[in-house]
PDB file of N, CA, C and O in Angstrom:
ATOM      1  N   ILE A   1    -101.414 -61.726  -5.988  1.00  0.00           N
ATOM      2  CA  ILE A   1    -101.346 -60.649  -5.012  1.00  0.00           C
ATOM      3  C   ILE A   1    -102.432 -59.599  -5.289  1.00  0.00           C
ATOM      4  O   ILE A   1    -102.883 -58.926  -4.362  1.00  0.00           O
ATOM      5  N   ASN A   2    -102.851 -59.454  -6.540  1.00  0.00           N
ATOM      6  CA  ASN A   2    -103.857 -58.441  -6.858  1.00  0.00           C
ATOM      7  C   ASN A   2    -105.163 -58.689  -6.108  1.00  0.00           C
ATOM      8  O   ASN A   2    -105.734 -57.757  -5.542  1.00  0.00           O
ATOM      9  N   ASP A   3    -105.646 -59.943  -6.098  1.00  0.00           N
ATOM     10  CA  ASP A   3    -106.886 -60.256  -5.393  1.00  0.00           C
ATOM     11  C   ASP A   3    -106.734 -60.035  -3.893  1.00  0.00           C
ATOM     12  O   ASP A   3    -107.636 -59.496  -3.251  1.00  0.00           O
ATOM     13  N   PHE A   4    -105.598 -60.447  -3.329  1.00  0.00           N
ATOM     14  CA  PHE A   4    -105.364 -60.255  -1.904  1.00  0.00           C
ATOM     15  C   PHE A   4    -105.398 -58.763  -1.557  1.00  0.00           C
ATOM     16  O   PHE A   4    -106.037 -58.368  -0.581  1.00  0.00           O
ATOM     17  N   SER A   5    -104.723 -57.946  -2.340  1.00  0.00           N
ATOM     18  CA  SER A   5    -104.679 -56.509  -2.067  1.00  0.00           C
ATOM     19  C   SER A   5    -106.074 -55.906  -2.098  1.00  0.00           C
ATOM     20  O   SER A   5    -106.423 -55.102  -1.234  1.00  0.00           O
ATOM     21  N   TYR A   6    -106.875 -56.290  -3.090  1.00  0.00           N
ATOM     22  CA  TYR A   6    -108.224 -55.737  -3.205  1.00  0.00           C
ATOM     23  C   TYR A   6    -109.097 -56.157  -2.032  1.00  0.00           C
ATOM     24  O   TYR A   6    -109.808 -55.334  -1.455  1.00  0.00           O
ATOM     25  N   LEU A   7    -109.042 -57.429  -1.682  1.00  0.00           N
ATOM     26  CA  LEU A   7    -109.915 -57.940  -0.625  1.00  0.00           C
ATOM     27  C   LEU A   7    -109.499 -57.497   0.768  1.00  0.00           C
ATOM     28  O   LEU A   7    -110.357 -57.319   1.632  1.00  0.00           O
ATOM     29  N   HIS A   8    -108.204 -57.315   1.010  1.00  0.00           N
ATOM     30  CA  HIS A   8    -107.740 -57.076   2.368  1.00  0.00           C
ATOM     31  C   HIS A   8    -107.159 -55.684   2.619  1.00  0.00           C
ATOM     32  O   HIS A   8    -106.920 -55.327   3.772  1.00  0.00           O
ATOM     33  N   THR A   9    -106.927 -54.899   1.582  1.00  0.00           N
ATOM     34  CA  THR A   9    -106.382 -53.552   1.802  1.00  0.00           C
ATOM     35  C   THR A   9    -107.134 -52.477   1.032  1.00  0.00           C
ATOM     36  O   THR A   9    -106.814 -51.296   1.169  1.00  0.00           O
ATOM     37  N   ASN A  10    -108.131 -52.850   0.221  1.00  0.00           N
ATOM     38  CA  ASN A  10    -108.887 -51.922  -0.617  1.00  0.00           C
ATOM     39  C   ASN A  10    -108.020 -51.273  -1.695  1.00  0.00           C
ATOM     40  O   ASN A  10    -108.389 -50.240  -2.253  1.00  0.00           O
ATOM     41  N   CYS A  11    -106.890 -51.866  -1.981  1.00  0.00           N
ATOM     42  CA  CYS A  11    -106.005 -51.375  -3.023  1.00  0.00           C
ATOM     43  C   CYS A  11    -106.280 -52.184  -4.284  1.00  0.00           C
ATOM     44  O   CYS A  11    -106.111 -53.404  -4.282  1.00  0.00           O
ATOM     45  N   PHE A  12    -106.693 -51.535  -5.342  1.00  0.00           N
ATOM     46  CA  PHE A  12    -107.041 -52.224  -6.573  1.00  0.00           C
ATOM     47  C   PHE A  12    -105.848 -52.184  -7.517  1.00  0.00           C
ATOM     48  O   PHE A  12    -105.526 -51.139  -8.082  1.00  0.00           O
ATOM     49  N   GLU A  13    -105.192 -53.332  -7.683  1.00  0.00           N
ATOM     50  CA  GLU A  13    -104.013 -53.432  -8.532  1.00  0.00           C
ATOM     51  C   GLU A  13    -104.349 -54.234  -9.776  1.00  0.00           C
ATOM     52  O   GLU A  13    -105.185 -55.138  -9.734  1.00  0.00           O
ATOM     53  N   LEU A  14    -103.704 -53.907 -10.873  1.00  0.00           N
ATOM     54  CA  LEU A  14    -103.921 -54.624 -12.122  1.00  0.00           C
ATOM     55  C   LEU A  14    -102.599 -55.022 -12.742  1.00  0.00           C
ATOM     56  O   LEU A  14    -101.601 -54.307 -12.642  1.00  0.00           O
ATOM     57  N   SER A  15    -102.612 -56.162 -13.375  1.00  0.00           N
ATOM     58  CA  SER A  15    -101.501 -56.577 -14.239  1.00  0.00           C
ATOM     59  C   SER A  15    -102.086 -56.707 -15.632  1.00  0.00           C
ATOM     60  O   SER A  15    -103.057 -57.435 -15.837  1.00  0.00           O
ATOM     61  N   ILE A  16    -101.505 -56.012 -16.578  1.00  0.00           N
ATOM     62  CA  ILE A  16    -102.020 -56.033 -17.944  1.00  0.00           C
ATOM     63  C   ILE A  16    -100.978 -56.664 -18.848  1.00  0.00           C
ATOM     64  O   ILE A  16     -99.837 -56.208 -18.927  1.00  0.00           O
ATOM     65  N   TYR A  17    -101.394 -57.719 -19.526  1.00  0.00           N
ATOM     66  CA  TYR A  17    -100.514 -58.411 -20.462  1.00  0.00           C
ATOM     67  C   TYR A  17    -101.032 -58.147 -21.868  1.00  0.00           C
ATOM     68  O   TYR A  17    -102.213 -58.360 -22.141  1.00  0.00           O
ATOM     69  N   VAL A  18    -100.179 -57.693 -22.746  1.00  0.00           N
ATOM     70  CA  VAL A  18    -100.603 -57.389 -24.108  1.00  0.00           C
ATOM     71  C   VAL A  18    -100.039 -58.381 -25.114  1.00  0.00           C
ATOM     72  O   VAL A  18    -100.220 -58.211 -26.319  1.00  0.00           O
ATOM     73  N   GLY A  19     -99.374 -59.394 -24.642  1.00  0.00           N
ATOM     74  CA  GLY A  19     -98.827 -60.413 -25.531  1.00  0.00           C
ATOM     75  C   GLY A  19     -98.315 -61.588 -24.719  1.00  0.00           C
ATOM     76  O   GLY A  19     -98.360 -61.573 -23.489  1.00  0.00           O
ATOM     77  N   CYS A  20     -97.835 -62.591 -25.407  1.00  0.00           N
ATOM     78  CA  CYS A  20     -97.343 -63.799 -24.750  1.00  0.00           C
ATOM     79  C   CYS A  20     -95.863 -63.715 -24.396  1.00  0.00           C
ATOM     80  O   CYS A  20     -95.365 -64.529 -23.619  1.00  0.00           O
ATOM     81  N   ASP A  21     -95.165 -62.749 -24.953  1.00  0.00           N
ATOM     82  CA  ASP A  21     -93.731 -62.609 -24.728  1.00  0.00           C
ATOM     83  C   ASP A  21     -93.504 -61.664 -23.554  1.00  0.00           C
ATOM     84  O   ASP A  21     -93.748 -60.462 -23.662  1.00  0.00           O
ATOM     85  N   LYS A  22     -93.040 -62.207 -22.438  1.00  0.00           N
ATOM     86  CA  LYS A  22     -92.848 -61.396 -21.236  1.00  0.00           C
ATOM     87  C   LYS A  22     -91.747 -60.354 -21.410  1.00  0.00           C
ATOM     88  O   LYS A  22     -91.824 -59.271 -20.830  1.00  0.00           O
ATOM     89  N   TYR A  23     -90.731 -60.668 -22.197  1.00  0.00           N
ATOM     90  CA  TYR A  23     -89.610 -59.752 -22.409  1.00  0.00           C
ATOM     91  C   TYR A  23     -89.381 -59.535 -23.903  1.00  0.00           C
ATOM     92  O   TYR A  23     -88.420 -60.060 -24.466  1.00  0.00           O
ATOM     93  N   PRO A  24     -90.270 -58.754 -24.556  1.00  0.00           N
ATOM     94  CA  PRO A  24     -90.071 -58.530 -25.991  1.00  0.00           C
ATOM     95  C   PRO A  24     -88.801 -57.719 -26.244  1.00  0.00           C
ATOM     96  O   PRO A  24     -88.361 -56.940 -25.399  1.00  0.00           O
ATOM     97  N   HIS A  25     -88.236 -57.921 -27.407  1.00  0.00           N
ATOM     98  CA  HIS A  25     -87.047 -57.161 -27.778  1.00  0.00           C
ATOM     99  C   HIS A  25     -87.440 -55.692 -27.925  1.00  0.00           C
ATOM    100  O   HIS A  25     -88.554 -55.382 -28.348  1.00  0.00           O
ATOM    101  N   GLU A  26     -86.536 -54.808 -27.580  1.00  0.00           N
ATOM    102  CA  GLU A  26     -86.858 -53.375 -27.614  1.00  0.00           C
ATOM    103  C   GLU A  26     -87.284 -52.911 -28.999  1.00  0.00           C
ATOM    104  O   GLU A  26     -88.024 -51.934 -29.115  1.00  0.00           O
ATOM    105  N   SER A  27     -86.841 -53.577 -30.036  1.00  0.00           N
ATOM    106  CA  SER A  27     -87.253 -53.184 -31.391  1.00  0.00           C
ATOM    107  C   SER A  27     -88.740 -53.450 -31.628  1.00  0.00           C
ATOM    108  O   SER A  27     -89.328 -52.866 -32.538  1.00  0.00           O
ATOM    109  N   GLU A  28     -89.354 -54.316 -30.830  1.00  0.00           N
ATOM    110  CA  GLU A  28     -90.776 -54.646 -30.963  1.00  0.00           C
ATOM    111  C   GLU A  28     -91.677 -53.707 -30.162  1.00  0.00           C
ATOM    112  O   GLU A  28     -92.889 -53.686 -30.373  1.00  0.00           O
ATOM    113  N   LEU A  29     -91.105 -52.942 -29.260  1.00  0.00           N
ATOM    114  CA  LEU A  29     -91.917 -52.114 -28.363  1.00  0.00           C
ATOM    115  C   LEU A  29     -92.726 -51.034 -29.072  1.00  0.00           C
ATOM    116  O   LEU A  29     -93.887 -50.840 -28.712  1.00  0.00           O
ATOM    117  N   PRO A  30     -92.182 -50.315 -30.065  1.00  0.00           N
ATOM    118  CA  PRO A  30     -93.021 -49.304 -30.739  1.00  0.00           C
ATOM    119  C   PRO A  30     -94.277 -49.907 -31.367  1.00  0.00           C
ATOM    120  O   PRO A  30     -95.353 -49.313 -31.297  1.00  0.00           O
ATOM    121  N   GLU A  31     -94.146 -51.075 -31.975  1.00  0.00           N
ATOM    122  CA  GLU A  31     -95.316 -51.712 -32.584  1.00  0.00           C
ATOM    123  C   GLU A  31     -96.306 -52.153 -31.506  1.00  0.00           C
ATOM    124  O   GLU A  31     -97.515 -51.990 -31.675  1.00  0.00           O
ATOM    125  N   GLU A  32     -95.805 -52.708 -30.401  1.00  0.00           N
ATOM    126  CA  GLU A  32     -96.696 -53.102 -29.301  1.00  0.00           C
ATOM    127  C   GLU A  32     -97.451 -51.895 -28.763  1.00  0.00           C
ATOM    128  O   GLU A  32     -98.646 -51.982 -28.482  1.00  0.00           O
ATOM    129  N   TRP A  33     -96.762 -50.777 -28.620  1.00  0.00           N
ATOM    130  CA  TRP A  33     -97.404 -49.553 -28.138  1.00  0.00           C
ATOM    131  C   TRP A  33     -98.502 -49.110 -29.101  1.00  0.00           C
ATOM    132  O   TRP A  33     -99.617 -48.807 -28.675  1.00  0.00           O
ATOM    133  N   GLU A  34     -98.194 -49.071 -30.391  1.00  0.00           N
ATOM    134  CA  GLU A  34     -99.191 -48.643 -31.372  1.00  0.00           C
ATOM    135  C   GLU A  34    -100.386 -49.592 -31.406  1.00  0.00           C
ATOM    136  O   GLU A  34    -101.523 -49.150 -31.576  1.00  0.00           O
ATOM    137  N   ASN A  35    -100.143 -50.870 -31.248  1.00  0.00           N
ATOM    138  CA  ASN A  35    -101.243 -51.852 -31.258  1.00  0.00           C
ATOM    139  C   ASN A  35    -102.167 -51.706 -30.058  1.00  0.00           C
ATOM    140  O   ASN A  35    -103.332 -52.098 -30.127  1.00  0.00           O
ATOM    141  N   ASN A  36    -101.671 -51.153 -28.966  1.00  0.00           N
ATOM    142  CA  ASN A  36    -102.449 -51.114 -27.723  1.00  0.00           C
ATOM    143  C   ASN A  36    -102.668 -49.709 -27.174  1.00  0.00           C
ATOM    144  O   ASN A  36    -103.342 -49.546 -26.157  1.00  0.00           O
ATOM    145  N   ARG A  37    -102.119 -48.706 -27.819  1.00  0.00           N
ATOM    146  CA  ARG A  37    -102.145 -47.335 -27.296  1.00  0.00           C
ATOM    147  C   ARG A  37    -103.564 -46.849 -27.001  1.00  0.00           C
ATOM    148  O   ARG A  37    -103.852 -46.422 -25.883  1.00  0.00           O
ATOM    149  N   GLU A  38    -104.434 -46.909 -27.978  1.00  0.00           N
ATOM    150  CA  GLU A  38    -105.779 -46.348 -27.801  1.00  0.00           C
ATOM    151  C   GLU A  38    -106.542 -47.039 -26.676  1.00  0.00           C
ATOM    152  O   GLU A  38    -107.171 -46.377 -25.850  1.00  0.00           O
ATOM    153  N   SER A  39    -106.489 -48.371 -26.644  1.00  0.00           N
ATOM    154  CA  SER A  39    -107.237 -49.079 -25.598  1.00  0.00           C
ATOM    155  C   SER A  39    -106.655 -48.799 -24.218  1.00  0.00           C
ATOM    156  O   SER A  39    -107.410 -48.705 -23.250  1.00  0.00           O
ATOM    157  N   LEU A  40    -105.335 -48.664 -24.099  1.00  0.00           N
ATOM    158  CA  LEU A  40    -104.737 -48.356 -22.799  1.00  0.00           C
ATOM    159  C   LEU A  40    -105.093 -46.942 -22.337  1.00  0.00           C
ATOM    160  O   LEU A  40    -105.332 -46.718 -21.150  1.00  0.00           O
ATOM    161  N   ILE A  41    -105.127 -46.000 -23.262  1.00  0.00           N
ATOM    162  CA  ILE A  41    -105.499 -44.625 -22.894  1.00  0.00           C
ATOM    163  C   ILE A  41    -106.957 -44.572 -22.446  1.00  0.00           C
ATOM    164  O   ILE A  41    -107.269 -43.936 -21.439  1.00  0.00           O
ATOM    165  N   VAL A  42    -107.842 -45.223 -23.170  1.00  0.00           N
ATOM    166  CA  VAL A  42    -109.256 -45.262 -22.775  1.00  0.00           C
ATOM    167  C   VAL A  42    -109.403 -45.927 -21.406  1.00  0.00           C
ATOM    168  O   VAL A  42    -110.177 -45.466 -20.568  1.00  0.00           O
ATOM    169  N   PHE A  43    -108.663 -47.003 -21.186  1.00  0.00           N
ATOM    170  CA  PHE A  43    -108.703 -47.681 -19.896  1.00  0.00           C
ATOM    171  C   PHE A  43    -108.288 -46.730 -18.776  1.00  0.00           C
ATOM    172  O   PHE A  43    -108.942 -46.681 -17.735  1.00  0.00           O
ATOM    173  N   MET A  44    -107.202 -45.971 -18.980  1.00  0.00           N
ATOM    174  CA  MET A  44    -106.748 -45.031 -17.950  1.00  0.00           C
ATOM    175  C   MET A  44    -107.778 -43.930 -17.694  1.00  0.00           C
ATOM    176  O   MET A  44    -107.906 -43.449 -16.568  1.00  0.00           O
ATOM    177  N   GLU A  45    -108.508 -43.533 -18.730  1.00  0.00           N
ATOM    178  CA  GLU A  45    -109.546 -42.518 -18.544  1.00  0.00           C
ATOM    179  C   GLU A  45    -110.680 -43.037 -17.664  1.00  0.00           C
ATOM    180  O   GLU A  45    -111.319 -42.254 -16.959  1.00  0.00           O
ATOM    181  N   GLN A  46    -110.938 -44.334 -17.693  1.00  0.00           N
ATOM    182  CA  GLN A  46    -112.044 -44.916 -16.945  1.00  0.00           C
ATOM    183  C   GLN A  46    -111.837 -44.876 -15.438  1.00  0.00           C
ATOM    184  O   GLN A  46    -112.803 -45.028 -14.690  1.00  0.00           O
ATOM    185  N   VAL A  47    -110.607 -44.677 -14.967  1.00  0.00           N
ATOM    186  CA  VAL A  47    -110.387 -44.637 -13.520  1.00  0.00           C
ATOM    187  C   VAL A  47    -111.093 -43.454 -12.873  1.00  0.00           C
ATOM    188  O   VAL A  47    -111.255 -43.422 -11.653  1.00  0.00           O
ATOM    189  N   HIS A  48    -111.507 -42.499 -13.662  1.00  0.00           N
ATOM    190  CA  HIS A  48    -112.173 -41.322 -13.113  1.00  0.00           C
ATOM    191  C   HIS A  48    -113.688 -41.517 -12.990  1.00  0.00           C
ATOM    192  O   HIS A  48    -114.400 -40.599 -12.582  1.00  0.00           O
ATOM    193  N   ARG A  49    -114.173 -42.695 -13.337  1.00  0.00           N
ATOM    194  CA  ARG A  49    -115.597 -43.003 -13.191  1.00  0.00           C
ATOM    195  C   ARG A  49    -115.836 -43.643 -11.830  1.00  0.00           C
ATOM    196  O   ARG A  49    -114.909 -44.168 -11.214  1.00  0.00           O
ATOM    197  N   GLY A  50    -117.054 -43.600 -11.373  1.00  0.00           N
ATOM    198  CA  GLY A  50    -117.396 -44.292 -10.134  1.00  0.00           C
ATOM    199  C   GLY A  50    -117.571 -43.328  -8.977  1.00  0.00           C
ATOM    200  O   GLY A  50    -117.677 -42.115  -9.157  1.00  0.00           O
ATOM    201  N   ILE A  51    -117.598 -43.897  -7.800  1.00  0.00           N
ATOM    202  CA  ILE A  51    -117.837 -43.136  -6.577  1.00  0.00           C
ATOM    203  C   ILE A  51    -116.498 -42.859  -5.909  1.00  0.00           C
ATOM    204  O   ILE A  51    -115.676 -43.762  -5.755  1.00  0.00           O
ATOM    205  N   LYS A  52    -116.286 -41.633  -5.521  1.00  0.00           N
ATOM    206  CA  LYS A  52    -115.077 -41.283  -4.783  1.00  0.00           C
ATOM    207  C   LYS A  52    -115.379 -40.116  -3.865  1.00  0.00           C
ATOM    208  O   LYS A  52    -116.305 -39.344  -4.115  1.00  0.00           O
ATOM    209  N   GLY A  53    -114.622 -39.990  -2.834  1.00  0.00           N
ATOM    210  CA  GLY A  53    -114.854 -38.900  -1.902  1.00  0.00           C
ATOM    211  C   GLY A  53    -114.187 -39.161  -0.567  1.00  0.00           C
ATOM    212  O   GLY A  53    -113.400 -40.095  -0.416  1.00  0.00           O
ATOM    213  N   ILE A  54    -114.515 -38.323   0.391  1.00  0.00           N
ATOM    214  CA  ILE A  54    -113.961 -38.410   1.736  1.00  0.00           C
ATOM    215  C   ILE A  54    -115.117 -38.544   2.713  1.00  0.00           C
ATOM    216  O   ILE A  54    -116.091 -37.795   2.640  1.00  0.00           O
ATOM    217  N   VAL A  55    -115.006 -39.504   3.631  1.00  0.00           N
ATOM    218  CA  VAL A  55    -116.042 -39.702   4.645  1.00  0.00           C
ATOM    219  C   VAL A  55    -115.700 -38.813   5.837  1.00  0.00           C
ATOM    220  O   VAL A  55    -114.645 -38.958   6.455  1.00  0.00           O
ATOM    221  N   LYS A  56    -116.618 -37.884   6.153  1.00  0.00           N
ATOM    222  CA  LYS A  56    -116.387 -36.921   7.240  1.00  0.00           C
ATOM    223  C   LYS A  56    -117.552 -36.926   8.221  1.00  0.00           C
ATOM    224  O   LYS A  56    -118.677 -37.285   7.875  1.00  0.00           O
ATOM    225  N   ASP A  57    -117.254 -36.517   9.456  1.00  0.00           N
ATOM    226  CA  ASP A  57    -118.322 -36.361  10.449  1.00  0.00           C
ATOM    227  C   ASP A  57    -118.950 -34.969  10.296  1.00  0.00           C
ATOM    228  O   ASP A  57    -118.596 -34.220   9.386  1.00  0.00           O
ATOM    229  N   ALA A  58    -119.868 -34.639  11.179  1.00  0.00           N
ATOM    230  CA  ALA A  58    -120.585 -33.361  11.094  1.00  0.00           C
ATOM    231  C   ALA A  58    -119.664 -32.157  11.245  1.00  0.00           C
ATOM    232  O   ALA A  58    -120.034 -31.047  10.865  1.00  0.00           O
ATOM    233  N   HIS A  59    -118.472 -32.361  11.794  1.00  0.00           N
ATOM    234  CA  HIS A  59    -117.528 -31.258  11.994  1.00  0.00           C
ATOM    235  C   HIS A  59    -116.457 -31.200  10.901  1.00  0.00           C
ATOM    236  O   HIS A  59    -115.523 -30.401  10.981  1.00  0.00           O
ATOM    237  N   GLY A  60    -116.600 -32.049   9.885  1.00  0.00           N
ATOM    238  CA  GLY A  60    -115.651 -32.050   8.778  1.00  0.00           C
ATOM    239  C   GLY A  60    -114.401 -32.868   9.028  1.00  0.00           C
ATOM    240  O   GLY A  60    -113.458 -32.823   8.238  1.00  0.00           O
ATOM    241  N   LYS A  61    -114.388 -33.619  10.126  1.00  0.00           N
ATOM    242  CA  LYS A  61    -113.228 -34.450  10.445  1.00  0.00           C
ATOM    243  C   LYS A  61    -113.396 -35.827   9.803  1.00  0.00           C
ATOM    244  O   LYS A  61    -114.491 -36.390   9.820  1.00  0.00           O
ATOM    245  N   GLY A  62    -112.310 -36.376   9.233  1.00  0.00           N
ATOM    246  CA  GLY A  62    -112.360 -37.693   8.614  1.00  0.00           C
ATOM    247  C   GLY A  62    -112.719 -38.776   9.615  1.00  0.00           C
ATOM    248  O   GLY A  62    -112.337 -38.708  10.783  1.00  0.00           O
ATOM    249  N   ILE A  63    -113.452 -39.774   9.150  1.00  0.00           N
ATOM    250  CA  ILE A  63    -113.871 -40.873  10.010  1.00  0.00           C
ATOM    251  C   ILE A  63    -113.026 -42.099   9.678  1.00  0.00           C
ATOM    252  O   ILE A  63    -113.177 -42.684   8.606  1.00  0.00           O
ATOM    253  N   PRO A  64    -112.132 -42.494  10.598  1.00  0.00           N
ATOM    254  CA  PRO A  64    -111.297 -43.676  10.321  1.00  0.00           C
ATOM    255  C   PRO A  64    -112.095 -44.969  10.412  1.00  0.00           C
ATOM    256  O   PRO A  64    -113.003 -45.099  11.233  1.00  0.00           O
ATOM    257  N   ASN A  65    -111.742 -45.917   9.557  1.00  0.00           N
ATOM    258  CA  ASN A  65    -112.345 -47.259   9.547  1.00  0.00           C
ATOM    259  C   ASN A  65    -113.853 -47.271   9.338  1.00  0.00           C
ATOM    260  O   ASN A  65    -114.534 -48.190   9.792  1.00  0.00           O
ATOM    261  N   ALA A  66    -114.382 -46.257   8.654  1.00  0.00           N
ATOM    262  CA  ALA A  66    -115.806 -46.265   8.324  1.00  0.00           C
ATOM    263  C   ALA A  66    -116.039 -47.318   7.240  1.00  0.00           C
ATOM    264  O   ALA A  66    -115.249 -47.436   6.303  1.00  0.00           O
ATOM    265  N   VAL A  67    -117.118 -48.075   7.372  1.00  0.00           N
ATOM    266  CA  VAL A  67    -117.451 -49.108   6.389  1.00  0.00           C
ATOM    267  C   VAL A  67    -118.349 -48.494   5.317  1.00  0.00           C
ATOM    268  O   VAL A  67    -119.349 -47.845   5.624  1.00  0.00           O
ATOM    269  N   ILE A  68    -117.979 -48.707   4.069  1.00  0.00           N
ATOM    270  CA  ILE A  68    -118.743 -48.196   2.934  1.00  0.00           C
ATOM    271  C   ILE A  68    -119.287 -49.389   2.158  1.00  0.00           C
ATOM    272  O   ILE A  68    -118.535 -50.248   1.696  1.00  0.00           O
ATOM    273  N   SER A  69    -120.612 -49.424   2.026  1.00  0.00           N
ATOM    274  CA  SER A  69    -121.284 -50.508   1.309  1.00  0.00           C
ATOM    275  C   SER A  69    -122.034 -49.926   0.126  1.00  0.00           C
ATOM    276  O   SER A  69    -122.608 -48.840   0.213  1.00  0.00           O
ATOM    277  N   VAL A  70    -122.024 -50.652  -0.976  1.00  0.00           N
ATOM    278  CA  VAL A  70    -122.778 -50.257  -2.160  1.00  0.00           C
ATOM    279  C   VAL A  70    -123.740 -51.395  -2.478  1.00  0.00           C
ATOM    280  O   VAL A  70    -123.332 -52.548  -2.624  1.00  0.00           O
ATOM    281  N   GLU A  71    -125.015 -51.056  -2.583  1.00  0.00           N
ATOM    282  CA  GLU A  71    -126.014 -52.071  -2.874  1.00  0.00           C
ATOM    283  C   GLU A  71    -125.691 -52.757  -4.196  1.00  0.00           C
ATOM    284  O   GLU A  71    -125.422 -52.100  -5.202  1.00  0.00           O
ATOM    285  N   GLY A  72    -125.720 -54.085  -4.179  1.00  0.00           N
ATOM    286  CA  GLY A  72    -125.445 -54.850  -5.386  1.00  0.00           C
ATOM    287  C   GLY A  72    -123.978 -55.207  -5.565  1.00  0.00           C
ATOM    288  O   GLY A  72    -123.631 -55.965  -6.471  1.00  0.00           O
ATOM    289  N   VAL A  73    -123.110 -54.668  -4.708  1.00  0.00           N
ATOM    290  CA  VAL A  73    -121.678 -54.989  -4.764  1.00  0.00           C
ATOM    291  C   VAL A  73    -121.344 -55.772  -3.495  1.00  0.00           C
ATOM    292  O   VAL A  73    -121.557 -55.284  -2.385  1.00  0.00           O
ATOM    293  N   ASN A  74    -120.832 -56.961  -3.659  1.00  0.00           N
ATOM    294  CA  ASN A  74    -120.583 -57.832  -2.523  1.00  0.00           C
ATOM    295  C   ASN A  74    -119.157 -57.651  -1.989  1.00  0.00           C
ATOM    296  O   ASN A  74    -118.426 -58.626  -1.816  1.00  0.00           O
ATOM    297  N   HIS A  75    -118.774 -56.410  -1.732  1.00  0.00           N
ATOM    298  CA  HIS A  75    -117.439 -56.141  -1.179  1.00  0.00           C
ATOM    299  C   HIS A  75    -117.460 -54.757  -0.528  1.00  0.00           C
ATOM    300  O   HIS A  75    -117.423 -53.737  -1.215  1.00  0.00           O
ATOM    301  N   ASP A  76    -117.518 -54.736   0.807  1.00  0.00           N
ATOM    302  CA  ASP A  76    -117.440 -53.469   1.530  1.00  0.00           C
ATOM    303  C   ASP A  76    -116.002 -52.982   1.552  1.00  0.00           C
ATOM    304  O   ASP A  76    -115.068 -53.778   1.455  1.00  0.00           O
ATOM    305  N   VAL A  77    -115.828 -51.685   1.679  1.00  0.00           N
ATOM    306  CA  VAL A  77    -114.501 -51.108   1.840  1.00  0.00           C
ATOM    307  C   VAL A  77    -114.493 -50.274   3.116  1.00  0.00           C
ATOM    308  O   VAL A  77    -115.549 -49.871   3.605  1.00  0.00           O
ATOM    309  N   ARG A  78    -113.320 -50.018   3.648  1.00  0.00           N
ATOM    310  CA  ARG A  78    -113.171 -49.203   4.836  1.00  0.00           C
ATOM    311  C   ARG A  78    -112.290 -48.002   4.516  1.00  0.00           C
ATOM    312  O   ARG A  78    -111.400 -48.065   3.669  1.00  0.00           O
ATOM    313  N   THR A  79    -112.560 -46.925   5.209  1.00  0.00           N
ATOM    314  CA  THR A  79    -111.701 -45.757   5.063  1.00  0.00           C
ATOM    315  C   THR A  79    -110.385 -46.020   5.779  1.00  0.00           C
ATOM    316  O   THR A  79    -110.287 -46.945   6.585  1.00  0.00           O
ATOM    317  N   GLY A  80    -109.392 -45.224   5.492  1.00  0.00           N
ATOM    318  CA  GLY A  80    -108.089 -45.374   6.145  1.00  0.00           C
ATOM    319  C   GLY A  80    -108.131 -44.940   7.587  1.00  0.00           C
ATOM    320  O   GLY A  80    -109.144 -44.443   8.080  1.00  0.00           O
ATOM    321  N   ARG A  81    -107.009 -45.136   8.258  1.00  0.00           N
ATOM    322  CA  ARG A  81    -106.918 -44.769   9.668  1.00  0.00           C
ATOM    323  C   ARG A  81    -106.803 -43.283   9.808  1.00  0.00           C
ATOM    324  O   ARG A  81    -106.716 -42.774  10.926  1.00  0.00           O
TER     325      ARG A  81
END
């Protein structure tokens, strides 16, 4: 579903797996957190990188369904309605 959402709705979803056990026992969770804490925090900080903004016309009104293309990226996105 993650690929479908990205390609067809511009919603970027991620599933992150930190081990092979889908349902670890609660006693294992503190160790799992400590093993992955720093990398997960750095990953969350990275969401603030890149291009972001609002597409507006000359009067400051949002432009629905505007196509946004970035050279070198083979995936256009559209603004919301």
